[in-house]
C-alpha positions as semicolon CSV with decimal commas, in nm:
position;residue;x (nm);y (nm);z (nm)
1;M;16,913;9,472;15,726
2;R;16,688;9,106;15,757
3;M;16,757;8,939;16,105
4;P;16,919;8,572;16,133
5;S;16,668;8,314;16,205
6;L;16,654;8,186;16,559
7;P;16,712;7,818;16,611
8;Q;16,385;7,629;16,570
9;G;16,341;7,514;16,950
10;L;16,410;7,890;17,095
11;A;16,147;8,063;16,824
12;A;15,907;7,799;16,912
13;S;15,942;7,819;17,277
14;A;15,895;8,221;17,245
15;A;15,591;8,166;17,027
16;R;15,430;7,923;17,266
17;R;15,482;8,156;17,566
18;A;15,326;8,467;17,374
19;G;15,020;8,286;17,299
20;L;15,006;8,179;17,663
21;L;15,054;8,543;17,745
22;S;14,766;8,660;17,509
23;Q;14,530;8,401;17,652
24;K;14,589;8,511;18,046
25;L;14,575;8,877;17,928
26;G;14,234;8,820;17,762
27;R;14,360;8,981;17,442
28;G;14,225;8,623;17,246
29;G;14,297;8,279;17,233
30;G;14,626;8,249;17,111
31;T;14,537;8,132;16,765
32;T;14,710;8,386;16,573
33;L;14,988;8,548;16,776
34;P;15,218;8,275;16,836
35;G;15,239;8,168;16,463
36;L;15,307;8,528;16,380
37;L;15,558;8,550;16,610
38;L;15,726;8,229;16,515
39;N;15,735;8,331;16,156
40;R;15,933;8,657;16,232
41;L;16,178;8,455;16,408
42;R;16,220;8,183;16,196
43;P;16,075;8,239;15,854
44;E;16,096;7,877;15,748
45;A;15,911;7,731;16,043
46;T;15,594;7,623;15,908
47;A;15,777;7,441;15,636
48;E;15,974;7,253;15,862
49;M;15,683;7,176;16,116
50;A;15,490;7,056;15,812
51;R;15,770;6,835;15,707
52;S;15,767;6,657;16,037
53;V;15,422;6,539;16,014
54;P;15,470;6,173;15,922
55;G;15,135;6,134;15,758
56;G;15,152;6,462;15,563
57;V;14,898;6,774;15,556
58;I;14,578;6,810;15,400
59;L;14,420;7,160;15,310
60;V;14,089;7,226;15,297
61;S;14,017;7,575;15,085
62;G;13,714;7,763;14,933
63;T;13,537;8,079;14,962
64;N;13,240;7,892;15,159
65;G;13,230;7,589;15,392
66;K;13,592;7,521;15,447
67;T;13,560;7,528;15,823
68;T;13,276;7,286;15,842
69;T;13,441;7,075;15,583
70;A;13,723;7,029;15,791
71;R;13,533;6,940;16,073
72;L;13,357;6,654;15,866
73;V;13,710;6,548;15,740
74;R;13,827;6,537;16,133
75;A;13,536;6,323;16,240
76;A;13,646;6,089;15,937
77;L;13,970;6,081;16,061
78;D;13,930;6,032;16,407
79;T;13,756;5,683;16,341
80;T;14,113;5,566;16,238
81;G;14,266;5,641;16,584
82;A;14,526;5,869;16,420
83;K;14,631;6,181;16,629
84;V;14,571;6,486;16,389
85;V;14,674;6,834;16,450
86;A;14,409;7,093;16,273
87;N;14,347;7,477;16,324
88;T;14,012;7,404;16,495
89;A;13,932;7,778;16,603
90;G;13,945;7,884;16,267
91;S;14,249;8,102;16,217
92;N;14,331;8,037;15,873
93;L;14,588;8,245;15,733
94;E;14,962;8,124;15,745
95;R;15,019;8,254;16,112
96;G;14,698;8,035;16,227
97;V;14,849;7,714;16,051
98;A;15,188;7,784;16,236
99;T;15,026;7,813;16,564
100;A;14,846;7,481;16,533
101;L;15,183;7,330;16,446
102;L;15,345;7,459;16,751
103;H;15,112;7,238;16,971
104;A;15,126;6,895;16,708
105;D;15,260;6,716;16,964
106;G;15,344;6,386;16,774
107;A;15,051;6,449;16,567
108;E;15,030;6,181;16,260
109;I;14,853;6,397;16,052
110;G;14,802;6,787;15,990
111;L;14,449;6,911;15,874
112;F;14,410;7,266;15,814
113;E;14,110;7,489;15,663
114;V;14,300;7,764;15,485
115;D;14,194;8,101;15,358
116;E;14,153;8,115;14,991
117;A;14,385;8,406;14,927
118;A;14,647;8,222;15,184
119;L;14,634;7,898;14,999
120;P;14,877;7,931;14,709
121;G;15,126;8,018;14,974
122;L;15,080;7,764;15,238
123;M;15,028;7,492;14,933
124;G;15,446;7,586;14,880
125;Q;15,516;7,580;15,245
126;T;15,358;7,230;15,317
127;Q;15,372;7,047;15,027
128;P;15,046;6,899;15,106
129;R;14,930;6,534;15,061
130;A;14,580;6,612;14,951
131;I;14,405;6,931;14,892
132;A;14,038;6,987;14,871
133;L;13,953;7,292;14,646
134;M;13,584;7,377;14,726
135;N;13,441;7,674;14,557
136;L;13,526;8,031;14,437
137;F;13,244;8,287;14,502
138;R;13,258;8,682;14,493
139;D;13,384;8,771;14,849
140;Q;13,567;9,068;15,000
141;L;13,638;9,236;14,672
142;D;13,828;9,521;14,828
143;R;14,074;9,268;14,974
144;Y;14,105;8,990;14,704
145;G;13,991;9,184;14,402
146;E;13,794;9,045;14,123
147;L;13,747;8,668;14,130
148;E;13,958;8,605;13,819
149;H;14,259;8,708;14,015
150;L;14,198;8,396;14,292
151;V;14,142;8,181;14,000
152;D;14,448;8,264;13,829
153;R;14,670;8,239;14,163
154;W;14,501;7,875;14,229
155;R;14,584;7,768;13,910
156;E;14,943;7,866;13,930
157;A;14,979;7,682;14,263
158;V;14,792;7,353;14,129
159;A;15,042;7,351;13,831
160;C;15,331;7,337;14,086
161;L;15,200;7,045;14,305
162;D;15,386;6,719;14,343
163;P;15,187;6,503;14,092
164;A;15,132;6,260;14,399
165;T;14,931;6,542;14,558
166;V;14,529;6,435;14,558
167;V;14,346;6,684;14,454
168;I;13,970;6,706;14,567
169;Y;13,776;6,932;14,348
170;N;13,399;7,058;14,318
171;A;13,309;6,952;13,948
172;D;13,011;7,159;13,996
173;D;13,206;7,490;13,996
174;P;13,322;7,545;13,659
175;A;13,619;7,790;13,746
176;V;13,759;7,507;14,021
177;A;13,713;7,201;13,764
178;E;13,919;7,414;13,509
179;I;14,191;7,469;13,790
180;A;14,227;7,107;13,845
181;A;14,169;6,969;13,515
182;T;14,545;6,936;13,447
183;H;14,627;6,775;13,738
184;P;14,713;6,427;13,737
185;N;14,573;6,289;14,065
186;T;14,217;6,375;14,128
187;V;13,902;6,301;14,296
188;S;13,581;6,507;14,186
189;Y;13,237;6,544;14,359
190;G;12,921;6,722;14,267
191;I;12,546;6,661;14,343
192;E;12,333;6,448;14,058
193;D;11,958;6,478;14,216
194;P;11,780;6,691;13,981
195;R;11,499;6,743;14,218
196;V;11,728;6,999;14,396
197;G;11,782;7,187;14,082
198;R;11,671;7,593;14,071
199;E;11,518;7,731;13,745
200;R;11,756;8,031;13,685
201;L;12,088;8,162;13,766
202;P;12,043;8,382;14,067
203;H;12,204;8,721;14,102
204;A;12,496;8,586;14,327
205;A;12,623;8,397;14,014
206;D;12,958;8,439;13,938
207;T;13,157;8,207;13,695
208;T;12,873;8,176;13,422
209;D;13,102;8,183;13,095
210;C;13,323;7,888;12,938
211;R;13,667;7,906;13,098
212;Q;13,804;7,774;12,758
213;C;13,622;7,979;12,496
214;G;13,462;8,246;12,699
215;A;13,077;8,156;12,552
216;P;12,798;8,160;12,812
217;L;12,770;7,833;12,972
218;H;12,444;7,625;12,940
219;Y;12,313;7,487;13,274
220;D;12,090;7,122;13,267
221;M;12,084;7,235;13,665
222;I;12,138;7,491;13,894
223;T;12,227;7,450;14,271
224;I;12,397;7,714;14,433
225;A;12,510;8,051;14,285
226;H;12,671;7,902;13,937
227;L;12,721;7,583;14,064
228;G;12,572;7,294;13,901
229;R;12,566;7,093;13,581
230;W;12,708;7,291;13,340
231;A;12,844;7,283;12,952
232;C;12,958;7,513;12,672
233;R;12,791;7,471;12,350
234;E;13,053;7,646;12,164
235;C;13,392;7,419;12,249
236;G;13,205;7,129;12,413
237;S;13,398;7,155;12,786
238;A;13,150;7,039;13,014
239;R;13,119;6,883;13,376
240;G;13,167;6,513;13,377
241;Q;13,031;6,235;13,618
242;P;13,179;6,311;13,922
243;D;13,380;6,028;14,118
244;V;13,167;6,112;14,456
245;R;12,803;6,230;14,409
246;A;12,525;6,277;14,582
247;T;12,222;6,090;14,403
248;R;11,970;6,180;14,645
249;V;11,935;6,514;14,869
250;E;11,652;6,543;15,089
251;L;11,671;6,869;15,305
252;H;11,460;6,897;15,653
253;G;11,528;7,261;15,709
254;L;11,730;7,376;16,028
255;G;11,667;6,984;16,113
256;G;11,958;6,878;15,870
257;Q;11,910;6,663;15,581
258;R;11,937;6,308;15,422
259;L;12,204;6,230;15,176
260;A;12,264;5,931;14,952
261;M;12,642;5,923;14,802
262;A;12,782;5,690;14,543
263;T;13,156;5,645;14,600
264;P;13,456;5,463;14,412
265;Q;13,417;5,245;14,776
266;G;13,038;5,197;14,775
267;P;12,721;5,338;14,835
268;I;12,671;5,594;15,148
269;E;12,352;5,707;15,331
270;L;12,292;5,940;15,622
271;S;12,113;6,151;15,796
272;L;12,320;6,481;15,823
273;R;12,264;6,744;16,134
274;L;12,386;7,003;15,915
275;P;12,108;7,205;15,723
276;G;12,124;7,330;15,385
277;M;12,215;7,252;15,038
278;H;12,550;7,436;15,089
279;N;12,646;7,165;15,365
280;S;12,537;6,913;15,109
281;Y;12,841;7,011;14,917
282;N;13,021;7,010;15,218
283;A;12,951;6,671;15,304
284;L;13,061;6,543;14,983
285;A;13,374;6,731;14,987
286;A;13,459;6,585;15,324
287;T;13,360;6,213;15,175
288;A;13,557;6,281;14,886
289;T;13,860;6,381;15,086
290;A;13,813;6,094;15,330
291;A;13,796;5,833;15,054
292;A;14,081;6,009;14,877
293;L;14,311;5,940;15,179
294;G;14,162;5,558;15,214
295;L;13,900;5,565;15,460
296;G;13,634;5,329;15,345
297;S;13,250;5,384;15,283
298;E;13,138;5,192;15,634
299;S;13,314;5,466;15,839
300;I;13,270;5,801;15,661
301;G;12,892;5,814;15,688
302;P;12,870;5,770;16,085
303;A;13,140;5,993;16,139
304;L;12,982;6,244;15,912
305;A;12,636;6,182;16,105
306;K;12,745;6,243;16,424
307;R;12,941;6,569;16,344
308;E;12,760;6,879;16,525
309;A;12,761;7,256;16,363
310;A;13,087;7,436;16,404
311;F;13,026;7,782;16,580
312;G;12,808;8,007;16,373
313;R;12,699;7,772;16,123
314;A;12,371;7,661;16,217
315;E;12,478;7,659;16,544
316;R;12,192;7,680;16,809
317;T;12,185;7,800;17,147
318;Q;11,894;7,834;17,394
319;I;11,846;8,163;17,544
320;G;11,553;8,138;17,817
321;K;11,292;8,031;17,602
322;V;11,422;8,149;17,270
323;R;11,592;7,916;17,055
324;V;11,861;8,100;16,880
325;T;12,005;7,978;16,524
326;T;12,342;8,164;16,414
327;L;12,389;8,147;16,039
328;L;12,733;8,312;15,924
329;A;12,633;8,533;15,616
330;K;12,959;8,709;15,484
331;N;12,889;8,692;15,093
332;P;12,572;8,705;14,835
333;A;12,595;8,323;14,771
334;G;12,630;8,211;15,139
335;A;12,365;8,449;15,270
336;N;12,116;8,320;14,991
337;E;12,156;7,990;15,121
338;N;12,092;8,066;15,493
339;I;11,783;8,250;15,329
340;R;11,645;7,953;15,131
341;T;11,701;7,716;15,423
342;M;11,533;7,915;15,692
343;L;11,237;7,939;15,446
344;L;11,198;7,543;15,480
345;E;11,077;7,598;15,810
346;D;10,708;7,627;15,890
347;H;10,697;7,902;16,143
348;P;10,692;8,265;16,132
349;L;11,091;8,389;16,118
350;H;11,249;8,643;16,348
351;L;11,549;8,777;16,236
352;L;11,876;8,952;16,352
353;V;12,136;9,077;16,084
354;L;12,464;9,189;16,194
355;L;12,677;9,368;15,935
356;N;13,033;9,474;16,011
357;D;13,272;9,597;15,721
358;R;13,598;9,579;15,929
359;T;13,917;9,417;15,730
360;A;13,805;9,017;15,782
361;D;13,493;9,106;15,646
362;G;13,574;9,339;15,346
363;Q;13,492;9,711;15,381
364;D;13,269;9,725;15,068
365;V;12,922;9,603;15,186
366;S;12,774;9,659;14,850
367;W;12,713;9,262;14,810
368;I;12,410;9,294;15,015
369;W;12,235;9,431;14,713
370;D;12,291;9,099;14,539
371;V;12,143;8,892;14,825
372;D;11,792;8,774;14,783
373;Y;11,640;8,923;15,100
374;E;11,282;8,965;14,940
375;L;11,234;8,590;14,975
376;L;11,162;8,670;15,309
377;L;10,913;8,915;15,253
378;E;10,710;8,693;15,063
379;N;10,370;8,586;15,229
380;N;10,472;8,757;15,544
381;R;10,726;8,509;15,653
382;L;10,934;8,757;15,822
383;E;10,763;8,873;16,142
384;S;11,029;9,088;16,296
385;L;11,348;9,226;16,220
386;T;11,661;9,370;16,397
387;V;11,955;9,513;16,243
388;G;12,275;9,573;16,405
389;G;12,686;9,599;16,354
390;D;12,879;9,878;16,233
391;R;12,695;9,912;15,931
392;A;12,320;9,875;16,060
393;Y;12,194;10,179;15,876
394;D;12,311;10,010;15,549
395;M;12,120;9,719;15,616
396;A;11,842;9,895;15,700
397;L;11,844;10,093;15,387
398;R;11,841;9,749;15,184
399;F;11,554;9,592;15,355
400;R;11,385;9,946;15,342
401;Y;11,415;9,912;14,975
402;G;11,361;9,560;14,948
403;G;10,963;9,639;15,072
404;F;11,002;9,554;15,445
405;D;10,778;9,806;15,693
406;P;11,044;10,052;15,871
407;V;10,813;10,052;16,141
408;R;10,857;9,694;16,210
409;M;11,229;9,726;16,200
410;S;11,474;9,805;16,479
411;V;11,803;9,954;16,419
412;V;12,065;9,892;16,683
413;P;12,424;9,894;16,625
414;S;12,561;9,772;16,920
415;V;12,580;9,383;16,885
416;S;12,498;9,311;17,231
417;A;12,195;9,552;17,216
418;A;12,093;9,415;16,913
419;L;12,045;9,099;17,051
420;D;11,845;9,222;17,351
421;A;11,603;9,383;17,115
422;A;11,556;9,086;16,867
423;L;11,483;8,851;17,194
424;R;11,203;9,098;17,266
425;T;11,058;9,072;16,970
426;S;11,090;8,725;16,924
427;G;10,809;8,636;17,202
428;S;10,856;8,399;17,497
429;D;10,922;8,095;17,312
430;G;10,985;8,196;16,945
431;D;11,302;8,096;16,738
432;L;11,556;8,372;16,640
433;Y;11,771;8,359;16,339
434;V;12,109;8,561;16,349
435;L;12,294;8,640;16,005
436;P;12,639;8,781;16,099
437;T;12,913;8,903;15,888
438;Y;13,252;8,758;16,015
439;T;13,360;8,979;16,256
440;A;12,996;9,040;16,379
441;L;12,994;8,650;16,441
442;L;13,301;8,735;16,675
443;E;13,120;8,962;16,840
444;F;12,825;8,799;16,898
445;Q;13,006;8,472;16,999
446;A;13,176;8,686;17,220
447;V;12,838;8,836;17,402
448;L;12,719;8,500;17,425
449;A;13,035;8,376;17,610
450;D;13,029;8,671;17,851
451;R;12,674;8,572;17,951
452;G;12,795;8,204;18,005
453;L;12,602;8,037;17,732
454;V;12,857;7,927;17,528
455;P;13,243;7,862;17,552
456;A;13,471;8,109;17,380
457;F;13,541;8,027;17,013
458;W;13,902;7,929;17,042
459;E;13,804;7,647;17,293
460;D;13,582;7,501;17,010
461;K;13,732;7,130;16,971
């Protein structure tokens, strides 16, 4: 028999106390337990709290880039002076959103990054004012199933949205574009600069057939995985001109990039501190979202330009004389972009790869065979390699098959010990690049926090 809901105030008080206790006992940052408990005590609480935010709720979702994009949107919103409640620590299931809303404290706008599988449920709960649909890549197959399953769920959820909700979507992703096509209120974004196009679809491409007729898609330009300027020669379905588009993309390695964007509000040019074409898309998504919320181009550009990387997303930490750059790599598309970004650097590469297979990572690690690690081996760019994490030996095997000399590879499963080994091989004043999966990133960040080098991840604002 189901227990009756507790009164909202009582349930909220109990949930907040649980979060404080979690932090005091060192069991975490209290970013999920309060929301989990609240939803048990009062299942309707998330919907109730979302309705109490006067400026409405904005949701940001996709396989890759949602944390960074949400931070960029937040930077733009901060220029308005509005008080924003957000799940800044990255807890992006319903429990994390509920936890954030527990601490809304009179917030005027809610801004939440949302796990792509949790998105349909949270769309129904929060009735969002705007929603940014960024991309859909193959990820965590044992949890999500085939990509088509997520595409179908997103399509059904968007079909049930209030027509007034603004859907911001990536026109360069054929699946996302098809999902958003029937909604009456949309803002699209994409990359137009032909100089950053790539010659052929990589192994990590997923949506390569027409969503309307099933024929193979033709690409005039390919950017990341299956993203780009696509069209179907059979039925005529095609990517149109986006509302917000990058007309110039200049990538400067780990140092960042220069972007020129055309928007309905006018042109925007900015120097973005975040590297890689994946962050070009994140900046476009944030710009399109900010524009959809009524912000002017004169405030969007400067706000995005000031934003630093989110933890683990091109975050840099100095350890002694070694500069450590952490690049979350949790699926083929994301890992490949990190590799291409590293290859823009002009010095030898020292690499630490951390592979876990826990629930939040996906227990199927076969995806590592679709990552283009071989690019690192060309022209002897990879000077040293350390692999760690729960599946360190699987990663070692992947590099061995890729052609890397096993004599020059260190296999150290412990994350802390793997970091020490990698630092030793990086030289006294080198650069070390760390590519962790999600739970390995949390472990790595905890090691850095224990050593007093960074704050705990839930303190990231």
